DSSP file (Angstrom, degrees, kcal/mol; ACC not computed):
  #  RESIDUE AA STRUCTURE BP1 BP2  ACC     N-H-->O    O-->H-N    N-H-->O    O-->H-N    TCO  KAPPA ALPHA  PHI   PSI    X-CA   Y-CA   Z-CA
    1    1 A M              0   0    0      0, 0.0    75,-3.3     0, 0.0     2,-0.4   0.000 360.0 360.0 360.0 128.7  -30.0  -22.0   14.1
    2    2 A L  E     -A   75   0A   0     73,-0.2     2,-0.4    71,-0.1    73,-0.2  -0.697 360.0-176.5 -85.7 131.7  -26.7  -20.1   14.2
    3    3 A V  E     -A   74   0A   0     71,-2.9    71,-2.9    -2,-0.4     2,-0.5  -0.986  21.6-135.3-130.1 136.0  -23.9  -21.8   12.3
    4    4 A N  E     -A   73   0A   0     -2,-0.4     2,-0.5    69,-0.2    69,-0.2  -0.814  20.4-168.0 -89.9 126.9  -20.2  -20.8   12.0
    5    5 A L  E     -A   72   0A   0     67,-3.4    67,-3.3    -2,-0.5     2,-0.6  -0.963  12.3-145.6-113.2 132.4  -18.9  -21.0    8.4
    6    6 A Y  E     -AB  71  21A   0     15,-2.7    15,-2.1    -2,-0.5     2,-0.3  -0.871  24.1-159.0-100.3 121.1  -15.1  -20.7    7.9
    7    7 A T  E     -AB  70  20A   0     63,-3.1    63,-1.5    -2,-0.6     2,-0.4  -0.696  25.2-170.8-110.4 153.7  -14.4  -18.9    4.7
    8    8 A F  E     +AB  69  19A   0     11,-1.9    11,-1.7    -2,-0.3     2,-0.3  -0.906  27.9 168.7-136.2 104.9  -11.4  -18.6    2.3
    9    9 A V  E     +AB  68  18A   0     59,-2.4    59,-2.9    -2,-0.4     2,-0.3  -0.817   3.5 138.9-121.8 157.3  -12.1  -15.9   -0.2
   10   10 A G  E     -AB  67  17A   0      7,-2.2     7,-2.6    -2,-0.3     2,-0.3  -0.987  30.3-131.0-175.0-178.9  -10.0  -14.1   -2.8
   11   11 A S  E     +AB  66  16A   0     55,-2.5    55,-2.1    -2,-0.3     5,-0.2  -0.992  18.9 167.4-149.8 153.2   -9.6  -12.6   -6.2
   12   12 A D  E >   - B   0  15A   0      3,-2.7     3,-0.6    -2,-0.3    53,-0.1  -0.735  59.5 -68.0-144.9-164.5   -7.2  -12.7   -9.1
   13   13 A D  T 3  S+     0   0    0      1,-0.2     3,-0.1    -2,-0.2    51,-0.0   0.799 129.3  52.9 -65.1 -28.0   -7.2  -11.7  -12.8
   14   14 A D  T 3  S-     0   0    0      1,-0.2     2,-0.3     0, 0.0    -1,-0.2   0.702 120.2 -86.5 -83.3 -19.7   -9.7  -14.4  -13.7
   15   15 A G  E <   -B   12   0A   0     -3,-0.6    -3,-2.7     2,-0.0     2,-0.3  -0.993  54.3 -47.1 150.2-157.1  -12.3  -13.4  -11.1
   16   16 A H  E     -B   11   0A   0     -2,-0.3     2,-0.3    -5,-0.2    -5,-0.2  -0.781  39.6-165.1-114.4 156.3  -13.3  -14.0   -7.5
   17   17 A F  E     -B   10   0A   0     -7,-2.6    -7,-2.2    -2,-0.3     2,-0.3  -0.988   6.0-173.1-139.7 152.3  -13.7  -17.1   -5.4
   18   18 A A  E     -B    9   0A   0     -2,-0.3     2,-0.4    -9,-0.2    -9,-0.2  -0.966   3.1-172.6-144.7 127.6  -15.3  -18.0   -2.1
   19   19 A N  E     -B    8   0A   0    -11,-1.7   -11,-1.9    -2,-0.3     2,-0.4  -0.979   7.5-159.1-121.8 133.6  -15.0  -21.3   -0.3
   20   20 A Y  E     -B    7   0A   0     -2,-0.4     2,-0.3   -13,-0.2   -13,-0.2  -0.922  10.2-174.0-115.0 138.0  -17.1  -22.1    2.8
   21   21 A F  E     -B    6   0A   0    -15,-2.1   -15,-2.7    -2,-0.4     3,-0.1  -0.919  30.6-133.4-130.9 155.2  -16.1  -24.8    5.3
   22   22 A G  S    S+     0   0    0     -2,-0.3     2,-0.3   -17,-0.2   -18,-0.1   0.647  90.7  25.7 -81.2 -16.1  -17.7  -26.3    8.4
   23   23 A S  S  > S-     0   0    0    -17,-0.2     4,-2.0     1,-0.1     5,-0.1  -0.986  72.1-123.7-146.4 156.2  -14.6  -26.1   10.5
   24   24 A A  H  > S+     0   0    0     -2,-0.3     4,-2.8     1,-0.2     5,-0.2   0.863 112.9  56.7 -65.7 -35.5  -11.4  -24.1   10.7
   25   25 A A  H  > S+     0   0    0      2,-0.2     4,-2.1     1,-0.2    -1,-0.2   0.904 106.6  48.7 -63.7 -41.2   -9.4  -27.3   10.4
   26   26 A E  H  > S+     0   0    0      2,-0.2     4,-1.9     1,-0.2    -1,-0.2   0.927 113.0  47.7 -63.9 -44.6  -11.0  -28.2    7.1
   27   27 A R  H  X S+     0   0    0     -4,-2.0     4,-2.4     1,-0.2    -2,-0.2   0.932 112.0  49.3 -60.9 -46.5  -10.4  -24.7    5.7
   28   28 A D  H  X S+     0   0    0     -4,-2.8     4,-2.6     1,-0.2    -1,-0.2   0.847 107.8  55.1 -63.9 -33.9   -6.8  -24.8    6.9
   29   29 A S  H  X S+     0   0    0     -4,-2.1     4,-2.3     2,-0.2    -1,-0.2   0.911 109.5  46.2 -64.5 -42.3   -6.3  -28.2    5.2
   30   30 A V  H  X S+     0   0    0     -4,-1.9     4,-2.6     2,-0.2     5,-0.2   0.911 113.3  48.9 -66.7 -42.5   -7.5  -26.9    1.9
   31   31 A I  H  X S+     0   0    0     -4,-2.4     4,-2.8     1,-0.2     5,-0.2   0.922 111.2  51.1 -61.6 -43.3   -5.3  -23.8    2.2
   32   32 A D  H  X S+     0   0    0     -4,-2.6     4,-2.5     2,-0.2    -2,-0.2   0.921 111.3  47.0 -60.7 -45.4   -2.4  -26.0    3.1
   33   33 A Q  H  X S+     0   0    0     -4,-2.3     4,-2.3     2,-0.2    -2,-0.2   0.928 114.5  46.3 -63.5 -45.3   -2.9  -28.2    0.0
   34   34 A A  H  X S+     0   0    0     -4,-2.6     4,-2.4     1,-0.2    -2,-0.2   0.901 113.6  49.0 -64.2 -41.1   -3.4  -25.3   -2.4
   35   35 A A  H  X S+     0   0    0     -4,-2.8     4,-2.8    -5,-0.2    -1,-0.2   0.901 110.6  50.8 -66.5 -40.3   -0.3  -23.5   -0.9
   36   36 A R  H  X S+     0   0    0     -4,-2.5     4,-2.7    -5,-0.2     5,-0.2   0.932 111.6  47.5 -61.7 -45.6    1.8  -26.7   -1.2
   37   37 A E  H  X S+     0   0    0     -4,-2.3     4,-2.1     1,-0.2    -2,-0.2   0.931 115.5  44.4 -62.2 -45.3    0.8  -27.2   -4.9
   38   38 A A  H  X S+     0   0    0     -4,-2.4     4,-2.0     2,-0.2    -1,-0.2   0.888 112.7  52.4 -66.1 -38.2    1.5  -23.5   -5.7
   39   39 A W  H  X>S+     0   0    0     -4,-2.8     4,-1.3     1,-0.2     5,-1.2   0.912 110.8  47.0 -64.0 -43.2    4.8  -23.6   -3.8
   40   40 A E  H  <5S+     0   0    0     -4,-2.7    -1,-0.2     1,-0.2    -2,-0.2   0.873 109.6  54.2 -67.0 -36.8    5.9  -26.7   -5.7
   41   41 A D  H  <5S+     0   0    0     -4,-2.1    -1,-0.2     1,-0.2    -2,-0.2   0.885 111.4  44.8 -63.6 -38.1    4.9  -25.2   -9.0
   42   42 A D  H  <5S-     0   0    0     -4,-2.0    -1,-0.2    -5,-0.1    -2,-0.2   0.730 100.3-142.0 -78.1 -21.6    7.0  -22.1   -8.3
   43   43 A G  T  <5 +     0   0    0     -4,-1.3     2,-0.4    -5,-0.2    -3,-0.2   0.910  41.3 156.7  63.7  44.8    9.9  -24.3   -7.1
   44   44 A D      < -     0   0    0     -5,-1.2    -1,-0.1     1,-0.2    -4,-0.1  -0.315  49.0-106.3-103.8  51.3   10.9  -22.0   -4.3
   45   45 A G  S    S+     0   0    0     -2,-0.4     2,-0.2    -5,-0.1    -1,-0.2  -0.326  79.2  14.1  75.3-147.5   12.8  -24.2   -1.8
   46   46 A N        -     0   0    0     -3,-0.1     0, 0.0     1,-0.1     0, 0.0  -0.463  69.3-129.4 -77.1 132.7   11.4  -25.4    1.5
   47   47 A Y        -     0   0    0     -2,-0.2     2,-1.3     1,-0.1    -1,-0.1  -0.614  28.9-112.4 -75.9 134.7    7.7  -25.1    2.3
   48   48 A P    >   -     0   0    0      0, 0.0     3,-1.5     0, 0.0     7,-0.2  -0.553  39.1-141.5 -72.9  96.0    7.1  -23.4    5.6
   49   49 A E  T 3  S+     0   0    0     -2,-1.3    -3,-0.0     1,-0.2     0, 0.0  -0.247  77.3  15.1 -60.4 140.6    5.6  -26.4    7.5
   50   50 A G  T 3  S+     0   0    0      1,-0.1    -1,-0.2     3,-0.0     3,-0.1   0.503 108.1  86.3  77.3   4.6    2.7  -25.7    9.9
   51   51 A E    <>  +     0   0    0     -3,-1.5     4,-2.4     1,-0.1     5,-0.2  -0.487  40.8 154.3-133.4  63.8    2.1  -22.2    8.5
   52   52 A P  H  > S+     0   0    0      0, 0.0     4,-2.7     0, 0.0     5,-0.2   0.873  75.7  52.3 -63.8 -36.9   -0.3  -22.7    5.5
   53   53 A E  H  > S+     0   0    0      2,-0.2     4,-2.0     1,-0.2     5,-0.1   0.898 110.7  48.2 -66.8 -38.2   -1.8  -19.3    5.7
   54   54 A F  H  > S+     0   0    0      2,-0.2     4,-1.8     1,-0.2    -1,-0.2   0.922 112.5  48.9 -64.4 -44.8    1.7  -17.7    5.7
   55   55 A A  H  X S+     0   0    0     -4,-2.4     4,-2.3    -7,-0.2    -2,-0.2   0.917 111.4  49.6 -61.8 -42.9    2.7  -19.8    2.7
   56   56 A W  H  X S+     0   0    0     -4,-2.7     4,-3.1     1,-0.2    -1,-0.2   0.879 106.4  55.9 -65.5 -36.1   -0.5  -18.9    0.8
   57   57 A S  H  X S+     0   0    0     -4,-2.0     4,-2.2     2,-0.2    -1,-0.2   0.895 108.6  47.7 -63.6 -37.7    0.1  -15.2    1.5
   58   58 A I  H  X S+     0   0    0     -4,-1.8     4,-2.1     2,-0.2    -2,-0.2   0.935 113.7  47.1 -66.2 -45.5    3.6  -15.5   -0.1
   59   59 A V  H  X S+     0   0    0     -4,-2.3     4,-1.9     1,-0.2    -2,-0.2   0.923 112.7  49.8 -61.1 -44.4    2.1  -17.3   -3.1
   60   60 A A  H  X>S+     0   0    0     -4,-3.1     5,-2.8     1,-0.2     4,-1.1   0.896 109.1  51.4 -64.1 -40.6   -0.7  -14.8   -3.4
   61   61 A M  H ><5S+     0   0    0     -4,-2.2     3,-0.5     1,-0.2    -1,-0.2   0.917 109.7  50.1 -62.3 -42.0    1.7  -11.8   -3.3
   62   62 A R  H 3<5S+     0   0    0     -4,-2.1    -1,-0.2     1,-0.2    -2,-0.2   0.877 114.7  44.1 -63.2 -36.8    3.8  -13.4   -6.0
   63   63 A R  H 3<5S-     0   0    0     -4,-1.9    -1,-0.2    -5,-0.2    -2,-0.2   0.585 112.2-117.7 -84.8  -9.9    0.7  -13.9   -8.2
   64   64 A G  T <<5 +     0   0    0     -4,-1.1     2,-0.2    -3,-0.5    -3,-0.2   0.795  67.4 140.6  76.5  28.8   -0.7  -10.5   -7.5
   65   65 A E      < -     0   0    0     -5,-2.8     2,-0.4    -6,-0.2    -1,-0.2  -0.606  43.0-144.3-100.3 161.4   -3.8  -12.0   -5.8
   66   66 A T  E     +A   11   0A   0    -55,-2.1   -55,-2.5    -2,-0.2     2,-0.3  -0.929  25.1 164.3-119.5 151.8   -5.7  -10.9   -2.8
   67   67 A Y  E     -A   10   0A   0     -2,-0.4     2,-0.3   -57,-0.3   -57,-0.3  -0.968  16.0-159.9-156.1 168.6   -7.4  -13.2   -0.3
   68   68 A G  E     -A    9   0A   0    -59,-2.9   -59,-2.4    -2,-0.3     2,-0.4  -0.992  10.5-147.5-153.9 154.1   -8.9  -13.4    3.1
   69   69 A V  E     +A    8   0A   0     -2,-0.3     2,-0.3   -61,-0.2   -61,-0.2  -0.991  33.5 154.8-123.9 131.2   -9.7  -15.9    5.8
   70   70 A D  E     -A    7   0A   0    -63,-1.5   -63,-3.1    -2,-0.4     2,-0.5  -0.960  40.1-127.0-151.8 163.9  -12.7  -15.2    8.0
   71   71 A T  E     -A    6   0A   0     -2,-0.3     2,-0.5   -65,-0.2   -65,-0.2  -0.987  26.6-167.3-118.1 124.8  -15.3  -16.8   10.2
   72   72 A V  E     -A    5   0A   0    -67,-3.3   -67,-3.4    -2,-0.5     2,-0.6  -0.937  11.0-149.9-115.1 130.4  -18.9  -15.9    9.4
   73   73 A T  E     -A    4   0A   0     -2,-0.5     2,-0.3   -69,-0.2   -69,-0.2  -0.890  23.4-177.3 -99.4 123.3  -21.8  -16.6   11.7
   74   74 A M  E     -A    3   0A   0    -71,-2.9   -71,-2.9    -2,-0.6     2,-0.8  -0.896  30.0-127.3-122.1 149.3  -25.0  -17.2    9.8
   75   75 A D  E     -A    2   0A   0     -2,-0.3     2,-0.5   -73,-0.2   -73,-0.2  -0.860  34.0-169.3 -93.4 111.0  -28.6  -17.9   10.8
   76   76 A V        -     0   0    0    -75,-3.3    -2,-0.0    -2,-0.8     0, 0.0  -0.879  14.4-151.6-108.5 130.1  -29.6  -21.0    8.9
   77   77 A Q        -     0   0    0     -2,-0.5    -2,-0.0   -75,-0.0   -75,-0.0  -0.883  23.0-131.7 -99.0 112.8  -33.2  -22.2    8.7
   78   78 A P        -     0   0    0      0, 0.0     2,-0.5     0, 0.0     0, 0.0  -0.321  15.7-140.8 -63.7 145.3  -33.2  -26.0    8.3
   79   79 A V        -     0   0    0      0, 0.0     0, 0.0     0, 0.0     0, 0.0  -0.914  15.3-122.5-109.3 132.7  -35.5  -27.3    5.5
   80   80 A V        -     0   0    0     -2,-0.5     7,-0.1     1,-0.1     6,-0.0  -0.606  33.4-119.4 -73.8 124.9  -37.5  -30.5    6.1
   81   81 A P        -     0   0    0      0, 0.0    -1,-0.1     0, 0.0     6,-0.1  -0.305   7.9-141.6 -63.9 148.3  -36.6  -33.0    3.3
   82   82 A R  S    S+     0   0    0      4,-0.1     2,-0.3     5,-0.0    -2,-0.0   0.751  80.5  87.6 -80.9 -25.2  -39.4  -34.1    1.1
   83   83 A D  S  > S-     0   0    0      1,-0.1     4,-2.5     2,-0.0     5,-0.2  -0.599  76.4-140.6 -76.8 132.4  -38.1  -37.7    0.9
   84   84 A A  H  > S+     0   0    0     -2,-0.3     4,-2.3     1,-0.2     5,-0.2   0.889 100.7  48.8 -62.6 -40.9  -39.4  -39.8    3.8
   85   85 A V  H  > S+     0   0    0     43,-0.2     4,-2.4     2,-0.2    -1,-0.2   0.934 113.1  46.8 -66.2 -45.3  -36.1  -41.6    4.4
   86   86 A A  H  > S+     0   0    0      1,-0.2     4,-2.3     2,-0.2    -2,-0.2   0.886 112.0  51.4 -63.8 -38.3  -34.1  -38.4    4.4
   87   87 A A  H  X S+     0   0    0     -4,-2.5     4,-2.0     2,-0.2    -1,-0.2   0.910 110.3  48.3 -65.3 -42.0  -36.6  -36.7    6.8
   88   88 A A  H  X S+     0   0    0     -4,-2.3     4,-2.0     2,-0.2    37,-0.2   0.899 112.0  49.3 -65.2 -40.5  -36.4  -39.7    9.2
   89   89 A R  H  X S+     0   0    0     -4,-2.4     4,-2.2     1,-0.2    -2,-0.2   0.887 109.1  52.4 -66.6 -37.3  -32.6  -39.6    9.1
   90   90 A A  H  X S+     0   0    0     -4,-2.3     4,-2.4     1,-0.2    -1,-0.2   0.892 108.0  51.9 -63.7 -39.0  -32.7  -35.8    9.7
   91   91 A A  H  X S+     0   0    0     -4,-2.0     4,-2.4     2,-0.2    -2,-0.2   0.903 108.1  51.3 -63.6 -40.9  -34.9  -36.4   12.8
   92   92 A V  H  X S+     0   0    0     -4,-2.0     4,-2.4     2,-0.2    -2,-0.2   0.929 110.8  48.1 -61.8 -44.9  -32.4  -39.0   14.1
   93   93 A E  H  X S+     0   0    0     -4,-2.2     4,-2.2     1,-0.2    -2,-0.2   0.906 111.6  49.9 -63.0 -41.1  -29.5  -36.5   13.7
   94   94 A A  H  X S+     0   0    0     -4,-2.4     4,-2.4     1,-0.2    -1,-0.2   0.900 111.7  48.2 -64.9 -40.0  -31.5  -33.8   15.4
   95   95 A L  H  X S+     0   0    0     -4,-2.4     4,-2.7     2,-0.2    -1,-0.2   0.869 109.5  52.6 -69.8 -35.6  -32.4  -36.1   18.3
   96   96 A R  H  X S+     0   0    0     -4,-2.4     4,-2.4     2,-0.2    -2,-0.2   0.924 110.6  48.3 -62.9 -42.6  -28.8  -37.2   18.7
   97   97 A F  H  X S+     0   0    0     -4,-2.2     4,-2.4     2,-0.2    -2,-0.2   0.928 112.4  48.5 -62.3 -44.7  -27.7  -33.5   18.9
   98   98 A A  H  X S+     0   0    0     -4,-2.4     4,-2.6     1,-0.2    -2,-0.2   0.909 110.3  52.2 -62.2 -42.0  -30.4  -32.8   21.5
   99   99 A R  H  X S+     0   0    0     -4,-2.7     4,-1.7     1,-0.2    -1,-0.2   0.932 111.3  46.4 -59.0 -46.7  -29.4  -35.9   23.5
  100  100 A D  H  X S+     0   0    0     -4,-2.4     4,-1.8     1,-0.2    -1,-0.2   0.890 113.0  49.3 -65.4 -39.3  -25.7  -34.7   23.5
  101  101 A C  H  X S+     0   0    0     -4,-2.4     4,-2.2     1,-0.2    -1,-0.2   0.904 110.3  50.5 -65.5 -41.2  -26.7  -31.2   24.5
  102  102 A L  H  <>S+     0   0    0     -4,-2.6     5,-2.5     1,-0.2     4,-0.4   0.824 106.5  55.8 -68.4 -30.0  -28.9  -32.4   27.3
  103  103 A K  H ><5S+     0   0    0     -4,-1.7     3,-0.9    -5,-0.2    -1,-0.2   0.930 109.8  45.2 -65.3 -44.2  -26.1  -34.5   28.6
  104  104 A V  H 3<5S+     0   0    0     -4,-1.8    -2,-0.2     1,-0.2    -1,-0.2   0.883 113.0  50.7 -64.8 -38.1  -23.8  -31.5   28.8
  105  105 A A  T 3<5S-     0   0    0     -4,-2.2    -1,-0.2    -5,-0.1    -2,-0.2   0.520 109.6-128.2 -77.1  -4.6  -26.7  -29.5   30.4
  106  106 A E  T < 5 +     0   0    0     -3,-0.9     2,-1.1    -4,-0.4    -3,-0.2   0.836  59.1 146.3  58.0  36.8  -27.1  -32.3   32.9
  107  107 A A     >< +     0   0    0     -5,-2.5     4,-2.4     1,-0.2    -1,-0.2  -0.682  16.2 166.6 -98.3  76.7  -30.9  -32.5   32.2
  108  108 A Y  H  >  +     0   0    0     -2,-1.1     4,-2.1     1,-0.2    -1,-0.2   0.835  66.9  51.2 -70.4 -36.6  -31.0  -36.3   32.7
  109  109 A R  H  > S+     0   0    0      2,-0.2     4,-1.4     1,-0.2    -1,-0.2   0.931 115.1  43.3 -67.2 -43.3  -34.8  -36.8   32.9
  110  110 A T  H  > S+     0   0    0      1,-0.2     4,-2.1     2,-0.2    -2,-0.2   0.888 111.4  55.5 -67.4 -38.6  -35.3  -34.9   29.7
  111  111 A R  H  X S+     0   0    0     -4,-2.4     4,-2.6     1,-0.2    -1,-0.2   0.886 103.1  55.8 -60.9 -38.7  -32.4  -36.7   28.1
  112  112 A K  H  X S+     0   0    0     -4,-2.1     4,-2.0     1,-0.2    -1,-0.2   0.907 107.7  48.6 -60.4 -41.7  -34.0  -40.0   28.9
  113  113 A R  H  X S+     0   0    0     -4,-1.4     4,-2.4     1,-0.2    -1,-0.2   0.890 111.0  50.1 -65.3 -38.9  -37.1  -39.0   27.0
  114  114 A V  H  X S+     0   0    0     -4,-2.1     4,-2.5     2,-0.2    -2,-0.2   0.885 107.7  53.7 -67.4 -37.5  -35.0  -37.9   24.1
  115  115 A V  H  X S+     0   0    0     -4,-2.6     4,-1.9     2,-0.2    -2,-0.2   0.909 109.7  48.3 -62.2 -41.3  -33.2  -41.2   24.1
  116  116 A D  H  X S+     0   0    0     -4,-2.0     4,-1.9     1,-0.2    -2,-0.2   0.914 112.1  48.7 -63.6 -42.1  -36.6  -43.0   23.9
  117  117 A A  H  X S+     0   0    0     -4,-2.4     4,-2.5     1,-0.2    -2,-0.2   0.866 107.8  55.8 -65.3 -35.0  -37.6  -40.7   21.1
  118  118 A L  H  X S+     0   0    0     -4,-2.5     4,-2.3     2,-0.2    -1,-0.2   0.897 105.1  51.8 -63.4 -40.6  -34.3  -41.4   19.3
  119  119 A S  H  X S+     0   0    0     -4,-1.9     4,-1.6     1,-0.2    -1,-0.2   0.916 111.3  47.1 -61.6 -43.1  -35.1  -45.1   19.5
  120  120 A S  H  X S+     0   0    0     -4,-1.9     4,-2.0     1,-0.2    -2,-0.2   0.884 110.2  53.0 -64.9 -38.8  -38.5  -44.5   17.9
  121  121 A A  H  X S+     0   0    0     -4,-2.5     4,-1.9     2,-0.2    -2,-0.2   0.876 105.4  53.8 -66.4 -36.9  -36.9  -42.3   15.2
  122  122 A K  H  X S+     0   0    0     -4,-2.3     4,-2.1     1,-0.2    -1,-0.2   0.889 108.3  50.6 -63.3 -37.6  -34.5  -45.1   14.4
  123  123 A G  H  X S+     0   0    0     -4,-1.6     4,-2.6     1,-0.2    -2,-0.2   0.879 106.9  54.3 -64.4 -37.9  -37.5  -47.4   13.9
  124  124 A A  H  X S+     0   0    0     -4,-2.0     4,-2.5     2,-0.2    -2,-0.2   0.868 106.4  52.1 -64.5 -35.8  -39.0  -44.7   11.6
  125  125 A V  H  X S+     0   0    0     -4,-1.9     4,-2.7   -37,-0.2     5,-0.2   0.944 110.2  47.9 -64.0 -47.2  -35.9  -44.7    9.5
  126  126 A R  H  X S+     0   0    0     -4,-2.1     4,-2.4     1,-0.2    -2,-0.2   0.922 113.6  47.6 -59.6 -43.9  -36.0  -48.5    9.2
  127  127 A N  H  X S+     0   0    0     -4,-2.6     4,-2.6     2,-0.2    -1,-0.2   0.909 112.3  48.9 -64.5 -42.0  -39.7  -48.4    8.2
  128  128 A A  H  X S+     0   0    0     -4,-2.5     4,-2.5     2,-0.2   -43,-0.2   0.898 112.2  48.7 -65.5 -40.0  -39.2  -45.6    5.7
  129  129 A E  H  X S+     0   0    0     -4,-2.7     4,-2.3     2,-0.2    -2,-0.2   0.913 112.3  48.7 -65.3 -41.4  -36.3  -47.5    4.1
  130  130 A L  H  X S+     0   0    0     -4,-2.4     4,-2.6    -5,-0.2    -2,-0.2   0.916 112.6  47.9 -64.0 -43.4  -38.4  -50.7    3.9
  131  131 A K  H  X S+     0   0    0     -4,-2.6     4,-2.6     2,-0.2    -2,-0.2   0.911 111.8  49.5 -64.2 -42.4  -41.3  -48.8    2.4
  132  132 A A  H  X S+     0   0    0     -4,-2.5     4,-2.2     2,-0.2    -1,-0.2   0.895 111.0  50.3 -63.7 -39.1  -39.0  -47.1   -0.2
  133  133 A S  H  X S+     0   0    0     -4,-2.3     4,-2.5     2,-0.2    -2,-0.2   0.924 111.4  47.8 -64.0 -44.8  -37.5  -50.5   -1.0
  134  134 A R  H  X S+     0   0    0     -4,-2.6     4,-2.6     1,-0.2    -2,-0.2   0.896 110.6  52.2 -63.0 -39.7  -41.0  -52.0   -1.5
  135  135 A D  H  X S+     0   0    0     -4,-2.6     4,-2.3     2,-0.2    -1,-0.2   0.900 110.1  48.3 -63.2 -40.8  -42.1  -49.0   -3.7
  136  136 A R  H  X S+     0   0    0     -4,-2.2     4,-2.4     2,-0.2    -2,-0.2   0.922 112.7  48.2 -64.8 -43.5  -39.0  -49.4   -5.9
  137  137 A E  H  X S+     0   0    0     -4,-2.5     4,-2.5     2,-0.2    -2,-0.2   0.902 111.9  49.5 -63.4 -40.9  -39.7  -53.2   -6.2
  138  138 A F  H  X S+     0   0    0     -4,-2.6     4,-2.6     2,-0.2    -1,-0.2   0.908 110.4  50.5 -64.0 -41.7  -43.3  -52.5   -7.1
  139  139 A E  H  X S+     0   0    0     -4,-2.3     4,-2.2     2,-0.2    -2,-0.2   0.910 111.5  48.2 -62.9 -42.3  -42.3  -49.9   -9.7
  140  140 A A  H  X S+     0   0    0     -4,-2.4     4,-2.3     2,-0.2    -2,-0.2   0.912 112.2  48.9 -64.2 -42.7  -39.9  -52.4  -11.3
  141  141 A A  H  X S+     0   0    0     -4,-2.5     4,-2.6     1,-0.2    -2,-0.2   0.894 110.3  51.8 -64.3 -39.4  -42.5  -55.2  -11.3
  142  142 A T  H  X S+     0   0    0     -4,-2.6     4,-2.7     2,-0.2    -1,-0.2   0.908 109.7  48.9 -62.7 -42.5  -45.0  -52.8  -12.9
  143  143 A Q  H  X S+     0   0    0     -4,-2.2     4,-2.1     2,-0.2    -2,-0.2   0.905 111.8  48.8 -65.0 -41.2  -42.5  -51.9  -15.6
  144  144 A R  H  X S+     0   0    0     -4,-2.3     4,-2.3     2,-0.2    -2,-0.2   0.922 112.5  49.0 -62.5 -43.2  -41.8  -55.6  -16.3
  145  145 A H  H  X S+     0   0    0     -4,-2.6     4,-2.6     1,-0.2     5,-0.2   0.934 110.5  49.8 -61.7 -46.8  -45.6  -56.3  -16.4
  146  146 A D  H  X S+     0   0    0     -4,-2.7     4,-2.2     1,-0.2    -1,-0.2   0.880 110.3  51.0 -61.0 -38.5  -46.2  -53.4  -18.8
  147  147 A A  H  X S+     0   0    0     -4,-2.1     4,-2.1     2,-0.2    -1,-0.2   0.908 111.4  47.5 -65.6 -41.6  -43.4  -54.6  -21.1
  148  148 A L  H  X S+     0   0    0     -4,-2.3     4,-2.6     2,-0.2    -2,-0.2   0.900 111.6  50.0 -66.5 -40.4  -44.8  -58.1  -21.2
  149  149 A V  H  X S+     0   0    0     -4,-2.6     4,-2.4     1,-0.2    -1,-0.2   0.906 110.6  50.6 -63.7 -40.8  -48.3  -56.8  -21.9
  150  150 A S  H  X S+     0   0    0     -4,-2.2     4,-2.2    -5,-0.2    -2,-0.2   0.904 111.1  48.1 -63.8 -41.8  -46.9  -54.7  -24.7
  151  151 A Q  H  X S+     0   0    0     -4,-2.1     4,-2.3     2,-0.2    -2,-0.2   0.910 111.8  49.7 -64.3 -42.9  -45.1  -57.7  -26.2
  152  152 A A  H  X S+     0   0    0     -4,-2.6     4,-2.4     2,-0.2    -2,-0.2   0.905 110.9  49.8 -63.4 -41.1  -48.2  -59.9  -26.0
  153  153 A H  H  X S+     0   0    0     -4,-2.4     4,-2.5     2,-0.2    -1,-0.2   0.920 110.2  50.0 -63.6 -43.7  -50.3  -57.2  -27.7
  154  154 A A  H  X S+     0   0    0     -4,-2.2     4,-2.3     1,-0.2    -2,-0.2   0.891 110.9  50.1 -61.9 -39.5  -47.7  -56.8  -30.5
  155  155 A A  H  X S+     0   0    0     -4,-2.3     4,-2.7     2,-0.2    -2,-0.2   0.908 110.4  49.4 -65.7 -42.0  -47.8  -60.6  -30.9
  156  156 A R  H  X S+     0   0    0     -4,-2.4     4,-2.5     2,-0.2    -2,-0.2   0.911 111.5  49.0 -63.1 -42.0  -51.6  -60.7  -31.1
  157  157 A V  H  X S+     0   0    0     -4,-2.5     4,-2.3     2,-0.2    -2,-0.2   0.916 112.0  48.7 -63.5 -42.8  -51.6  -57.9  -33.7
  158  158 A A  H  X S+     0   0    0     -4,-2.3     4,-2.2     2,-0.2    -2,-0.2   0.918 111.9  48.9 -63.8 -43.1  -49.0  -59.7  -35.7
  159  159 A D  H  X S+     0   0    0     -4,-2.7     4,-2.7     1,-0.2     5,-0.2   0.909 110.5  51.4 -61.5 -42.3  -51.0  -63.0  -35.6
  160  160 A F  H  X S+     0   0    0     -4,-2.5     4,-2.4     1,-0.2    -1,-0.2   0.921 110.1  48.5 -61.1 -44.2  -54.2  -61.1  -36.6
  161  161 A R  H  X S+     0   0    0     -4,-2.3     4,-2.4     2,-0.2    -1,-0.2   0.889 112.0  49.2 -65.1 -38.9  -52.4  -59.6  -39.6
  162  162 A C  H  X S+     0   0    0     -4,-2.2     4,-2.0     2,-0.2    -2,-0.2   0.935 112.6  47.2 -64.9 -45.5  -51.0  -63.0  -40.7
  163  163 A L  H  <>S+     0   0    0     -4,-2.7     5,-2.3     1,-0.2     6,-0.7   0.890 113.4  48.8 -63.1 -38.7  -54.4  -64.6  -40.4
  164  164 A K  H ><5S+     0   0    0     -4,-2.4     3,-0.9    -5,-0.2    -1,-0.2   0.895 110.0  51.6 -67.2 -41.0  -56.0  -61.7  -42.3
  165  165 A A  H 3<5S+     0   0    0     -4,-2.4    -1,-0.2     1,-0.3    -2,-0.2   0.842 109.2  50.7 -65.2 -33.0  -53.3  -62.0  -45.0
  166  166 A E  T 3<5S-     0   0    0     -4,-2.0    -1,-0.3    -5,-0.1    -2,-0.2   0.550 115.4-118.6 -80.5  -7.1  -54.0  -65.7  -45.4
  167  167 A G  T < 5S+     0   0    0     -3,-0.9    -3,-0.2    -4,-0.4    -2,-0.1   0.655  79.4 123.9  80.0  16.5  -57.7  -65.0  -45.7
  168  168 A K      <       0   0    0     -5,-2.3    -4,-0.2     1,-0.2    -5,-0.1   0.586 360.0 360.0 -84.0 -10.8  -58.6  -67.0  -42.6
  169  169 A I              0   0    0     -6,-0.7    -1,-0.2    -5,-0.1    -5,-0.2   0.360 360.0 360.0-119.3 360.0  -60.4  -64.0  -41.1
């Protein structure tokens, strides 16, 4: 699956940095925030509103840093989660994406089948969550049981030692 990553990379005296974002707006927001903070620290008058990359370039030049903004297209292979709940949720997201793509492609009969599969996948999420909840409750009950058995055993051992000390055994 091809994914666009929006990068903000640079270097200074301390080393190099690379930040990856899912959208250009998210990247620009981070650049804007960093530039505003640096601009305020330097106390250099009015911040150039609406031009975060320009502001950052001025800050970087003053600091002797280099930086770059780029869009990288990467081929990402999704990994199936090992957790049943996470896997079911991933399936729901994939089916939602397929449904939306098929709507744009005007493949209505296929989209109907995907909508039905999406309904089944939502049921699978509910079932996986219920099973995970039951497993957690069973584990907690098992731990409580083991603690009670351990306490009972300790009490029996203490009683045995008292009876033995009194010469009754």
